[in-house]
ROLUM-948566 format. One record per atom (N, C-alpha, C): residue number from 1; chain; atom name; x negated, y negated, z negated. Coordinates in steps of 0.001 Angstrom, whole numbers. Each point is the difference from the previous one (the first is absolute). Last residue first. Example, Ala and Ser with C-alpha at 12.3 -4.5 7.8 and 13.67 -1.06 7.14 Angstrom:
! ROLUM-948566
atom num:2&cadena:A&atomo:N&c1:-12850&c2:2250&c3:-7080
atom num:2&cadena:A&atomo:CA&c1:-820&c2:-1190&c3:-60
atom num:2&cadena:A&atomo:C&c1:770&c2:-1090&c3:-730
atom num:1&cadena:A&atomo:N&c1:-290&c2:5720&c3:70
atom num:1&cadena:A&atomo:CA&c1:890&c2:-1190&c3:0
atom num:1&cadena:A&atomo:C&c1:-900&c2:-1200&c3:0
//
This chain:
! ROLUM-948566
atom num:87&cadena:A&atomo:N&c1:14074&c2:3894&c3:-3890
atom num:87&cadena:A&atomo:CA&c1:1778&c2:584&c3:-187
atom num:87&cadena:A&atomo:C&c1:826&c2:-918&c3:-776
atom num:86&cadena:A&atomo:N&c1:-3829&c2:-144&c3:3840
atom num:86&cadena:A&atomo:CA&c1:437&c2:-673&c3:-1494
atom num:86&cadena:A&atomo:C&c1:878&c2:417&c3:-104
atom num:85&cadena:A&atomo:N&c1:-3787&c2:1511&c3:2822
atom num:85&cadena:A&atomo:CA&c1:1259&c2:541&c3:368
atom num:85&cadena:A&atomo:C&c1:363&c2:-818&c3:-1490
atom num:84&cadena:A&atomo:N&c1:-4156&c2:-362&c3:3646
atom num:84&cadena:A&atomo:CA&c1:661&c2:274&c3:-910
atom num:84&cadena:A&atomo:C&c1:1215&c2:-170&c3:-326
atom num:83&cadena:A&atomo:N&c1:-4747&c2:754&c3:4212
atom num:83&cadena:A&atomo:CA&c1:1207&c2:-369&c3:-393
atom num:83&cadena:A&atomo:C&c1:673&c2:792&c3:-1752
atom num:82&cadena:A&atomo:N&c1:-4678&c2:-1705&c3:2518
atom num:82&cadena:A&atomo:CA&c1:913&c2:1481&c3:-569
atom num:82&cadena:A&atomo:C&c1:1387&c2:-910&c3:-334
atom num:81&cadena:A&atomo:N&c1:-6204&c2:-1171&c3:1412
atom num:81&cadena:A&atomo:CA&c1:1881&c2:-478&c3:1002
atom num:81&cadena:A&atomo:C&c1:684&c2:1509&c3:-1403
atom num:80&cadena:A&atomo:N&c1:-5849&c2:-2555&c3:975
atom num:80&cadena:A&atomo:CA&c1:1415&c2:1397&c3:-539
atom num:80&cadena:A&atomo:C&c1:1637&c2:-809&c3:141
atom num:79&cadena:A&atomo:N&c1:-4379&c2:-2098&c3:1901
atom num:79&cadena:A&atomo:CA&c1:-510&c2:1297&c3:-606
atom num:79&cadena:A&atomo:C&c1:1296&c2:1442&c3:114
atom num:78&cadena:A&atomo:N&c1:-102&c2:-5151&c3:3262
atom num:78&cadena:A&atomo:CA&c1:845&c2:1123&c3:-1354
atom num:78&cadena:A&atomo:C&c1:-893&c2:1107&c3:-170
atom num:77&cadena:A&atomo:N&c1:-1671&c2:-4952&c3:1278
atom num:77&cadena:A&atomo:CA&c1:-76&c2:1305&c3:682
atom num:77&cadena:A&atomo:C&c1:1070&c2:941&c3:-899
atom num:76&cadena:A&atomo:N&c1:-1667&c2:-4781&c3:-19
atom num:76&cadena:A&atomo:CA&c1:1198&c2:372&c3:-551
atom num:76&cadena:A&atomo:C&c1:594&c2:1488&c3:1120
atom num:75&cadena:A&atomo:N&c1:-4153&c2:-2231&c3:-2593
atom num:75&cadena:A&atomo:CA&c1:-23&c2:-554&c3:1600
atom num:75&cadena:A&atomo:C&c1:1144&c2:632&c3:734
atom num:74&cadena:A&atomo:N&c1:-695&c2:836&c3:-4505
atom num:74&cadena:A&atomo:CA&c1:272&c2:-1192&c3:-1
atom num:74&cadena:A&atomo:C&c1:18&c2:-212&c3:1328
atom num:73&cadena:A&atomo:N&c1:1738&c2:4515&c3:-1633
atom num:73&cadena:A&atomo:CA&c1:-1568&c2:-697&c3:680
atom num:73&cadena:A&atomo:C&c1:383&c2:-2016&c3:-602
atom num:72&cadena:A&atomo:N&c1:4208&c2:3562&c3:-1437
atom num:72&cadena:A&atomo:CA&c1:-586&c2:-797&c3:1675
atom num:72&cadena:A&atomo:C&c1:-2047&c2:-365&c3:-365
atom num:71&cadena:A&atomo:N&c1:5179&c2:3137&c3:-1056
atom num:71&cadena:A&atomo:CA&c1:-1273&c2:-476&c3:-1010
atom num:71&cadena:A&atomo:C&c1:-900&c2:-343&c3:992
atom num:70&cadena:A&atomo:N&c1:5760&c2:695&c3:-850
atom num:70&cadena:A&atomo:CA&c1:-1197&c2:85&c3:1370
atom num:70&cadena:A&atomo:C&c1:-1043&c2:-622&c3:-799
atom num:69&cadena:A&atomo:N&c1:5088&c2:2506&c3:-1135
atom num:69&cadena:A&atomo:CA&c1:-1521&c2:-1005&c3:-349
atom num:69&cadena:A&atomo:C&c1:-843&c2:242&c3:1034
atom num:68&cadena:A&atomo:N&c1:5575&c2:-529&c3:199
atom num:68&cadena:A&atomo:CA&c1:-1224&c2:893&c3:390
atom num:68&cadena:A&atomo:C&c1:-680&c2:-913&c3:-590
atom num:67&cadena:A&atomo:N&c1:5307&c2:1504&c3:-912
atom num:67&cadena:A&atomo:CA&c1:-1324&c2:-742&c3:9
atom num:67&cadena:A&atomo:C&c1:-1091&c2:451&c3:293
atom num:66&cadena:A&atomo:N&c1:5405&c2:957&c3:-920
atom num:66&cadena:A&atomo:CA&c1:-850&c2:954&c3:572
atom num:66&cadena:A&atomo:C&c1:-760&c2:-1696&c3:382
atom num:65&cadena:A&atomo:N&c1:3454&c2:487&c3:-3945
atom num:65&cadena:A&atomo:CA&c1:797&c2:-408&c3:1503
atom num:65&cadena:A&atomo:C&c1:-1982&c2:1201&c3:-145
atom num:64&cadena:A&atomo:N&c1:2649&c2:-3498&c3:-3751
atom num:64&cadena:A&atomo:CA&c1:-66&c2:1046&c3:284
atom num:64&cadena:A&atomo:C&c1:38&c2:126&c3:928
atom num:63&cadena:A&atomo:N&c1:-1380&c2:-3939&c3:-2224
atom num:63&cadena:A&atomo:CA&c1:1115&c2:691&c3:652
atom num:63&cadena:A&atomo:C&c1:-625&c2:1195&c3:334
atom num:62&cadena:A&atomo:N&c1:-2934&c2:-2859&c3:-3224
atom num:62&cadena:A&atomo:CA&c1:143&c2:-107&c3:1373
atom num:62&cadena:A&atomo:C&c1:2015&c2:1287&c3:43
atom num:61&cadena:A&atomo:N&c1:-2204&c2:-1562&c3:-4661
atom num:61&cadena:A&atomo:CA&c1:921&c2:-1219&c3:336
atom num:61&cadena:A&atomo:C&c1:46&c2:688&c3:2555
atom num:60&cadena:A&atomo:N&c1:-3294&c2:2481&c3:-3679
atom num:60&cadena:A&atomo:CA&c1:1577&c2:-192&c3:0
atom num:60&cadena:A&atomo:C&c1:1015&c2:-677&c3:271
atom num:59&cadena:A&atomo:N&c1:-4188&c2:570&c3:-195
atom num:59&cadena:A&atomo:CA&c1:295&c2:522&c3:1342
atom num:59&cadena:A&atomo:C&c1:1179&c2:-417&c3:-484
atom num:58&cadena:A&atomo:N&c1:-4389&c2:-807&c3:-1877
atom num:58&cadena:A&atomo:CA&c1:1214&c2:-773&c3:205
atom num:58&cadena:A&atomo:C&c1:766&c2:20&c3:1021
atom num:57&cadena:A&atomo:N&c1:-4046&c2:2737&c3:-1390
atom num:57&cadena:A&atomo:CA&c1:898&c2:499&c3:-1244
atom num:57&cadena:A&atomo:C&c1:962&c2:-1126&c3:181
atom num:56&cadena:A&atomo:N&c1:-4668&c2:2577&c3:2691
atom num:56&cadena:A&atomo:CA&c1:735&c2:-1430&c3:1028
atom num:56&cadena:A&atomo:C&c1:1368&c2:-59&c3:-1101
atom num:55&cadena:A&atomo:N&c1:-4988&c2:2001&c3:-32
atom num:55&cadena:A&atomo:CA&c1:1778&c2:971&c3:-11
atom num:55&cadena:A&atomo:C&c1:354&c2:-1175&c3:-284
atom num:54&cadena:A&atomo:N&c1:-4753&c2:2523&c3:2068
atom num:54&cadena:A&atomo:CA&c1:621&c2:-1622&c3:-571
atom num:54&cadena:A&atomo:C&c1:1306&c2:583&c3:-686
atom num:53&cadena:A&atomo:N&c1:-5509&c2:2530&c3:1120
atom num:53&cadena:A&atomo:CA&c1:1167&c2:-77&c3:-131
atom num:53&cadena:A&atomo:C&c1:1202&c2:-1205&c3:-512
atom num:52&cadena:A&atomo:N&c1:-4653&c2:2139&c3:3278
atom num:52&cadena:A&atomo:CA&c1:324&c2:-894&c3:-653
atom num:52&cadena:A&atomo:C&c1:2024&c2:-60&c3:-254
atom num:51&cadena:A&atomo:N&c1:-5154&c2:3361&c3:1750
atom num:51&cadena:A&atomo:CA&c1:1154&c2:-175&c3:-460
atom num:51&cadena:A&atomo:C&c1:1161&c2:-1229&c3:-801
atom num:50&cadena:A&atomo:N&c1:-5176&c2:183&c3:2530
atom num:50&cadena:A&atomo:CA&c1:995&c2:1129&c3:-302
atom num:50&cadena:A&atomo:C&c1:1339&c2:-449&c3:-94
atom num:49&cadena:A&atomo:N&c1:-2715&c2:-4573&c3:610
atom num:49&cadena:A&atomo:CA&c1:-504&c2:2146&c3:723
atom num:49&cadena:A&atomo:C&c1:351&c2:858&c3:-832
atom num:48&cadena:A&atomo:N&c1:2499&c2:-4567&c3:-293
atom num:48&cadena:A&atomo:CA&c1:-1165&c2:335&c3:-74
atom num:48&cadena:A&atomo:C&c1:-249&c2:1238&c3:291
atom num:47&cadena:A&atomo:N&c1:3379&c2:-3965&c3:424
atom num:47&cadena:A&atomo:CA&c1:-405&c2:1214&c3:-211
atom num:47&cadena:A&atomo:C&c1:-1347&c2:502&c3:-240
atom num:46&cadena:A&atomo:N&c1:3549&c2:-4647&c3:-119
atom num:46&cadena:A&atomo:CA&c1:-1597&c2:719&c3:168
atom num:46&cadena:A&atomo:C&c1:-257&c2:903&c3:-106
atom num:45&cadena:A&atomo:N&c1:4326&c2:-3014&c3:671
atom num:45&cadena:A&atomo:CA&c1:-721&c2:893&c3:-830
atom num:45&cadena:A&atomo:C&c1:-1104&c2:934&c3:525
atom num:44&cadena:A&atomo:N&c1:4796&c2:-4219&c3:477
atom num:44&cadena:A&atomo:CA&c1:-1501&c2:9&c3:541
atom num:44&cadena:A&atomo:C&c1:-641&c2:1185&c3:-1476
atom num:43&cadena:A&atomo:N&c1:5665&c2:-704&c3:1957
atom num:43&cadena:A&atomo:CA&c1:-1155&c2:-501&c3:-1300
atom num:43&cadena:A&atomo:C&c1:-1415&c2:439&c3:891
atom num:42&cadena:A&atomo:N&c1:5975&c2:-347&c3:43
atom num:42&cadena:A&atomo:CA&c1:-1577&c2:179&c3:981
atom num:42&cadena:A&atomo:C&c1:-789&c2:-714&c3:-625
atom num:41&cadena:A&atomo:N&c1:5880&c2:1520&c3:304
atom num:41&cadena:A&atomo:CA&c1:-1384&c2:715&c3:-1519
atom num:41&cadena:A&atomo:C&c1:-1244&c2:-1226&c3:1736
atom num:40&cadena:A&atomo:N&c1:4211&c2:207&c3:1967
atom num:40&cadena:A&atomo:CA&c1:271&c2:246&c3:-932
atom num:40&cadena:A&atomo:C&c1:-1367&c2:-550&c3:-1500
atom num:39&cadena:A&atomo:N&c1:1380&c2:-1682&c3:5200
atom num:39&cadena:A&atomo:CA&c1:-909&c2:1063&c3:-1379
atom num:39&cadena:A&atomo:C&c1:579&c2:-297&c3:-428
atom num:38&cadena:A&atomo:N&c1:2708&c2:818&c3:4608
atom num:38&cadena:A&atomo:CA&c1:-100&c2:-1224&c3:-1386
atom num:38&cadena:A&atomo:C&c1:-1603&c2:793&c3:-1362
atom num:37&cadena:A&atomo:N&c1:2369&c2:2129&c3:4294
atom num:37&cadena:A&atomo:CA&c1:-1346&c2:-403&c3:-8
atom num:37&cadena:A&atomo:C&c1:-772&c2:-1310&c3:-833
atom num:36&cadena:A&atomo:N&c1:4777&c2:2966&c3:280
atom num:36&cadena:A&atomo:CA&c1:-580&c2:-746&c3:872
atom num:36&cadena:A&atomo:C&c1:-911&c2:-867&c3:151
atom num:35&cadena:A&atomo:N&c1:519&c2:3733&c3:-2773
atom num:35&cadena:A&atomo:CA&c1:581&c2:573&c3:1283
atom num:35&cadena:A&atomo:C&c1:-280&c2:-944&c3:832
atom num:34&cadena:A&atomo:N&c1:-3024&c2:-1150&c3:-3814
atom num:34&cadena:A&atomo:CA&c1:1816&c2:880&c3:-15
atom num:34&cadena:A&atomo:C&c1:-436&c2:-16&c3:998
atom num:33&cadena:A&atomo:N&c1:-4832&c2:-166&c3:-1606
atom num:33&cadena:A&atomo:CA&c1:1108&c2:-873&c3:622
atom num:33&cadena:A&atomo:C&c1:979&c2:1160&c3:-658
atom num:32&cadena:A&atomo:N&c1:-4893&c2:-754&c3:-1888
atom num:32&cadena:A&atomo:CA&c1:1035&c2:893&c3:68
atom num:32&cadena:A&atomo:C&c1:1118&c2:-1117&c3:256
atom num:31&cadena:A&atomo:N&c1:-5760&c2:181&c3:8
atom num:31&cadena:A&atomo:CA&c1:1499&c2:-1119&c3:183
atom num:31&cadena:A&atomo:C&c1:734&c2:1244&c3:-125
atom num:30&cadena:A&atomo:N&c1:-5497&c2:-735&c3:-1255
atom num:30&cadena:A&atomo:CA&c1:661&c2:1087&c3:153
atom num:30&cadena:A&atomo:C&c1:1263&c2:-789&c3:387
atom num:29&cadena:A&atomo:N&c1:-4416&c2:-803&c3:820
atom num:29&cadena:A&atomo:CA&c1:1076&c2:-1306&c3:-58
atom num:29&cadena:A&atomo:C&c1:384&c2:1410&c3:-15
atom num:28&cadena:A&atomo:N&c1:-5865&c2:154&c3:-1301
atom num:28&cadena:A&atomo:CA&c1:1380&c2:438&c3:1018
atom num:28&cadena:A&atomo:C&c1:996&c2:-1314&c3:-147
atom num:27&cadena:A&atomo:N&c1:-5315&c2:1709&c3:-20
atom num:27&cadena:A&atomo:CA&c1:860&c2:-1274&c3:-933
atom num:27&cadena:A&atomo:C&c1:1512&c2:427&c3:1151
atom num:26&cadena:A&atomo:N&c1:-4307&c2:4013&c3:-1091
atom num:26&cadena:A&atomo:CA&c1:734&c2:-1615&c3:888
atom num:26&cadena:A&atomo:C&c1:896&c2:-1009&c3:-831
atom num:25&cadena:A&atomo:N&c1:-4298&c2:4493&c3:314
atom num:25&cadena:A&atomo:CA&c1:945&c2:-1021&c3:-1322
atom num:25&cadena:A&atomo:C&c1:592&c2:-814&c3:1174
atom num:24&cadena:A&atomo:N&c1:-441&c2:4974&c3:1026
atom num:24&cadena:A&atomo:CA&c1:-999&c2:-1485&c3:-219
atom num:24&cadena:A&atomo:C&c1:415&c2:-819&c3:-547
atom num:23&cadena:A&atomo:N&c1:2549&c2:4330&c3:1440
atom num:23&cadena:A&atomo:CA&c1:-1900&c2:636&c3:307
atom num:23&cadena:A&atomo:C&c1:-940&c2:-1020&c3:-760
atom num:22&cadena:A&atomo:N&c1:5478&c2:1043&c3:-2200
atom num:22&cadena:A&atomo:CA&c1:-943&c2:-848&c3:1140
atom num:22&cadena:A&atomo:C&c1:-1822&c2:-252&c3:302
atom num:21&cadena:A&atomo:N&c1:5689&c2:1255&c3:-2595
atom num:21&cadena:A&atomo:CA&c1:-975&c2:686&c3:564
atom num:21&cadena:A&atomo:C&c1:-650&c2:106&c3:758
atom num:20&cadena:A&atomo:N&c1:4425&c2:-1953&c3:-3158
atom num:20&cadena:A&atomo:CA&c1:-511&c2:17&c3:1191
atom num:20&cadena:A&atomo:C&c1:-1608&c2:276&c3:-118
atom num:19&cadena:A&atomo:N&c1:4600&c2:362&c3:-2457
atom num:19&cadena:A&atomo:CA&c1:-1374&c2:128&c3:-552
atom num:19&cadena:A&atomo:C&c1:33&c2:401&c3:1720
atom num:18&cadena:A&atomo:N&c1:5068&c2:-2623&c3:-2577
atom num:18&cadena:A&atomo:CA&c1:-1364&c2:888&c3:1090
atom num:18&cadena:A&atomo:C&c1:-1623&c2:-121&c3:-592
atom num:17&cadena:A&atomo:N&c1:5641&c2:-290&c3:-1991
atom num:17&cadena:A&atomo:CA&c1:-1704&c2:-204&c3:-565
atom num:17&cadena:A&atomo:C&c1:-43&c2:82&c3:1321
atom num:16&cadena:A&atomo:N&c1:5011&c2:-2247&c3:-1863
atom num:16&cadena:A&atomo:CA&c1:-1267&c2:1129&c3:885
atom num:16&cadena:A&atomo:C&c1:-1384&c2:-437&c3:186
atom num:15&cadena:A&atomo:N&c1:5038&c2:-381&c3:-3003
atom num:15&cadena:A&atomo:CA&c1:-1668&c2:-341&c3:-38
atom num:15&cadena:A&atomo:C&c1:-443&c2:412&c3:1450
atom num:14&cadena:A&atomo:N&c1:4464&c2:-313&c3:-1441
atom num:14&cadena:A&atomo:CA&c1:357&c2:-1415&c3:-444
atom num:14&cadena:A&atomo:C&c1:-1686&c2:389&c3:378
atom num:13&cadena:A&atomo:N&c1:1782&c2:2899&c3:1963
atom num:13&cadena:A&atomo:CA&c1:801&c2:-485&c3:-138
atom num:13&cadena:A&atomo:C&c1:25&c2:-1595&c3:-137
atom num:12&cadena:A&atomo:N&c1:-1490&c2:4039&c3:3995
atom num:12&cadena:A&atomo:CA&c1:-70&c2:-1175&c3:-1673
atom num:12&cadena:A&atomo:C&c1:900&c2:26&c3:0
atom num:11&cadena:A&atomo:N&c1:-14&c2:4401&c3:2841
atom num:11&cadena:A&atomo:CA&c1:-69&c2:-1145&c3:11
atom num:11&cadena:A&atomo:C&c1:-639&c2:-564&c3:-1084
atom num:10&cadena:A&atomo:N&c1:-3039&c2:1818&c3:65
atom num:10&cadena:A&atomo:CA&c1:823&c2:-612&c3:1603
atom num:10&cadena:A&atomo:C&c1:963&c2:1191&c3:61
atom num:9&cadena:A&atomo:N&c1:-3743&c2:-1404&c3:-4435
atom num:9&cadena:A&atomo:CA&c1:928&c2:168&c3:868
atom num:9&cadena:A&atomo:C&c1:468&c2:-536&c3:1239
atom num:8&cadena:A&atomo:N&c1:-4138&c2:-253&c3:890
atom num:8&cadena:A&atomo:CA&c1:975&c2:487&c3:-998
atom num:8&cadena:A&atomo:C&c1:447&c2:-560&c3:-1162
atom num:7&cadena:A&atomo:N&c1:-3609&c2:13&c3:4323
atom num:7&cadena:A&atomo:CA&c1:484&c2:-732&c3:-296
atom num:7&cadena:A&atomo:C&c1:1453&c2:994&c3:-600
atom num:6&cadena:A&atomo:N&c1:-5398&c2:212&c3:2157
atom num:6&cadena:A&atomo:CA&c1:1685&c2:702&c3:36
atom num:6&cadena:A&atomo:C&c1:515&c2:-1064&c3:-1560
atom num:5&cadena:A&atomo:N&c1:-4082&c2:-59&c3:4556
atom num:5&cadena:A&atomo:CA&c1:592&c2:-111&c3:-1149
atom num:5&cadena:A&atomo:C&c1:896&c2:1041&c3:-434
atom num:4&cadena:A&atomo:N&c1:-5075&c2:-696&c3:2378
atom num:4&cadena:A&atomo:CA&c1:1400&c2:863&c3:-648
atom num:4&cadena:A&atomo:C&c1:567&c2:-384&c3:-613
atom num:3&cadena:A&atomo:N&c1:-4886&c2:519&c3:3130
atom num:3&cadena:A&atomo:CA&c1:709&c2:-739&c3:-342
atom num:3&cadena:A&atomo:C&c1:1476&c2:205&c3:-85
atom num:2&cadena:A&atomo:N&c1:-4723&c2:3442&c3:-1116
atom num:2&cadena:A&atomo:CA&c1:960&c2:-922&c3:1388
atom num:2&cadena:A&atomo:C&c1:911&c2:-1144&c3:-1072
atom num:1&cadena:A&atomo:N&c1:-4561&c2:3603&c3:-810
atom num:1&cadena:A&atomo:CA&c1:1023&c2:-1135&c3:-726
atom num:1&cadena:A&atomo:C&c1:1001&c2:-596&c3:1530
//
């Protein structure tokens, strides 16, 4: 197994789901930034070995545009990063 991130749908409207596959249990920080670097969403997520899924369903107030999703370990290492678009 290798570490993997999938975020969908992309582009998203009100709800964004993501799935992360990791080799070991690890505590992470999930951050979504807008194009100017402003944090739109910040949450902690304890990943378990294998596939982890979650959904953010409170994104209707977020303006349309491009966003960066980052998942970092507790030491600040970026494990995953991807670009998302809000319709």
